[in-house]
N, C-alpha and C positions, 0 to 999 in steps of 0.2 A: 490843386496841382502843386502848390508850394510845399504842402506837407510831404508829398511824395518826393519832391526834389530834395528836401532836407533829409529824408530817410535814405535816399539813394546815395547822397554825399556821405552820410554817416557809415553806411555799409561799405562804401568804397574805401573810406579811411580806415575802418576797423573790420575787415571781412571776417575775422575770427569770432566777432561778436554779432554776426548778422542775425542769428536766431533770436537772441535776447533783444536786439534793437527792433526787430519786427514785432516781437511780443509786446514790447513797451508801446510801439506805434499803435497796435490794435487796442490796447487798453486805454489809450488816450483819445480815441476817436469813436464816433458812432458811424456806422456804415449803412448805405453808401454815404460818402462825404458829399454834401450838397451845398451849393450856393444858389444865387438867383437864376442862373442859366445853365448850370452844369452839375452832373452827378458823377462821382468817381467811385467805381466798384473795386473791391480788393479781395484777393483770395490767397490763402496760405494755410496749409495744414502740416507743414514741417516735412512733408515727403516729396520725392521727385515727381513732378507732374509735367506731361508733355504739352498739353494744350488746355486752355480754359475758354469757353465761349459763353457769351451772354445770349440767352434765348428769351425772346419776348414777342409780344403780339401788339405792336404799335404800327398803325398805318403810317406810311411815309418813311419808316426807318427799316434798315435791313433787319430781317428776323433773327439773324445770328451775327454777332460781332466778336472778333478775337481779342482776348486780353493780351497785353504786352508783359513780358517777363521783366521783373526788376533785376537789373544786371547783377550777376554773381549770387543769385538766390533762387529758391523754389517758389517765390512769391510772384503773383501776377496782379496787374491792375488795368483798368479801362476807364477812360473819361468819355462821357456822352453829353452832348448839348441837348437840353430839353427845355420846353417852355416853362416859364415860372410857375404856372398853375397846373403842371402835368402830374399825372399819377400813372405809374407803370407797374404792371405785374410781370414777373420774370422768373426764370430758373437759370442755373448754371449747368453747362455740360462740360464735364471734366474727363480728360483722357490720360490714362496711365498705362503705358505699354500697349498691350492688345485690348485693354479694357476701357470702355467708355460708358459713362452713366450720367443721368440727369439728377440734379439735387437742388434743394432750396439753398439760398445763400446762408451759410453757417454763421456769418457775422451780422446778419440782419434779422432781428426777432419779429419784424412786422410781417403778418400773414394775411392773405385773402383766401377764404375757403369757398369751394364749389363742390358739386357732386362727385368730382373725380379726385379730390384731395385738396391741396392748397398750393399757392405760389407765394414767393417773396414779393414784397411791395416796396416801391420807391416812390414816395410822395415829395414833390418839390415844395419849397417854402410857401408858395402862393396857393397850394391846393387846399380846398375845404370840402368836406362831405356835403353834398347838396342838402339844403335845408328840408326839401320836400321828401327825402328818403329817411328822415329820422322821426321817431315817435315824439309827440309833443302833448303836454298835459292839457293844452287849450283846444286841441283838435277833438272834435266829436267823432268817436270811433264807431265803426259798424260792428256787426257781429257775424259769427260763423254758425251755420246750421249743417249738421251732418246727416247724410242719407245713405242707404244701400240701394243700388240699382240692381234689380233682379237679373238673373241669368237670362241672356237673350242672344245677342250677337256673339258673346263669349259664354262659355259653359259655366262660369262662376259669377257670383254676385260681386259687384264692384262698388267701392266707397266713393261718394261724391260729397265734397265739402263746398258749401255755397256761402259766399260773402254777400251779406245784405247791408246796404248803406244805412247810416244812422237815420236818415230821413225815410226809411222804408215804411210804406203803408200798404196793406193788402188791397186797398181800393185804387191804388195808383199802378200804372204800368211802367216798366223799366226796360232799357236795352240790356242785352245779354252778351257776355264775353265768356267763352269756354277756354280754359287754360290747361295745356298739357303740362306734365311734371309739376302739378300744383304744389306738392309738399316741398319740392326744391325751391320753387319761386318764393314760397312763404318763408323758408328757412334761410336761404342764402341771399335773397333780393329784398327781404323785408317788405314784401309786396302789400301786405295789409296796411302798413303805415303809409306806403306810397298812395294807395287808394284813398285812405282816410284824409290825407293831406290835400290831394288834388281835388277831391270832392268838396272838402271844407273851404278851399280857396276858390271854388267855382271855376276851376280850370278844366275839370271833367264833370259832366253831369252825373247825378246819382245813377249807378249801374249795378246790376247783379253779375257776379263773377262766379262761375262754377269751376272748381279745381279738381282735375282728374289726375290719376297716376296710372302708369302702365305696370303690368305684372312682369311680362317678358318684354321689356321696354323696346329694345332695338328691333326685335322682330315685329312687334305690334305697331311701332311708329314708322317703320321704313316703307312708306307708301303702301300700306297694307289695307286691302278692301275691307277686311273684317273690322279694323279700327274705325274706318270711315262709317261703316254701318253702325257700329256701336254709338258713335257721336250723333248721327242723324236719326237713327231708328230707335235708340234706347235713351240716350241722355237728353236730347232735345225734347222729345215728347214728355218725358218725366218732368223736366223743368217747366214746360208749358202747362202741364196739369197742376203743378205744385205752386207756381208763382205766376204773377200777372206779367208776362213777357210781351213787350211791344211787338206788333206784327211787322212783317216786311224784312227782307234780307239786309236792308240798310241799317237795321237795328240789332244785327247779330254779328258777332265776330269770333274768330279763332286766333289763338296765339300759342307760340311755343318756341323753344330754343333748340338748336342742333337738330336731332331727329324729330323733336316736337315741331320745329318749323316745317320739316318735310311733311309730317302728318297733317298739319294745318292746311298747307297748300294743296296736298293731294285730296283732302276731303272736300275743299271748296271746288276743286276741278271735277271730282267724281260726281258731286251733287251741285250743279250750277243752280243759282237762284236761291240758295239756302243761307249762305254766309257771304256778305258783301265786304266785310272788313277783316283784314288779316294783319297780324303783327308777328313777323318772322324775324327772329334774332339768331344770327349766325347759323342759318340753316345748313344742314349737312347734305348739300345737293351734290350728287355724283352722276356723271353721264357715261353710259356705255353703249355699245352697239346693240 
């Protein structure tokens, strides 16, 4: 805050130099400006702006917060109190006249990528990437085997990538987890490293994980009986024929995010007694008449 106070005083004292003063302020700082308990966001593109909103997805905070205008300028700022170890993904919503658009923070180069694009990231001083989500040289990694599931519930053959833990032996049986959006989980969530680390640390028992991907994703994953049939009648029998899968629904799980969470829950509901474990992340559940 003290940096902004000094900038405001300088602009008030020399309004004719406001643009150059703001440019120098931006060059001298990294954004957001953070200390142990506060993050200060800043926006300025030299043009007249009516409103700037911080858009984020943090439980316990308002999902949109209005920036304040720096008096006498087209610059905007917002200070938010955050825990010392917090990490926030966000975008800015900027309004100019009749136009309003979302954008990443142009002053912040830090990005977090997902299947829909990327967000700006604000990490507080105490934040550290969890050790268990990073690849380590000392962790004994598993391997991926790729298969094609013949046409059945769907008219086309489907690829299936299967994670086998380092400890895998054909003579042993293993629990099974089927993962929707498998390519995205591997690309954006580093899921193979997570599996390797948790198994290596004996926090998760050795497990077989089957990664599936949709073709017409939203249609297939949206509580679609055809997708449930595909998982139960095509994927599961193939895996049981190919690998030594432990018997019983308590040893079988489904997981997915967004519509993948919908598909996981719907499949378990449509076929009771097949999958007893579900991992649903931000499921896109909607209710209608």
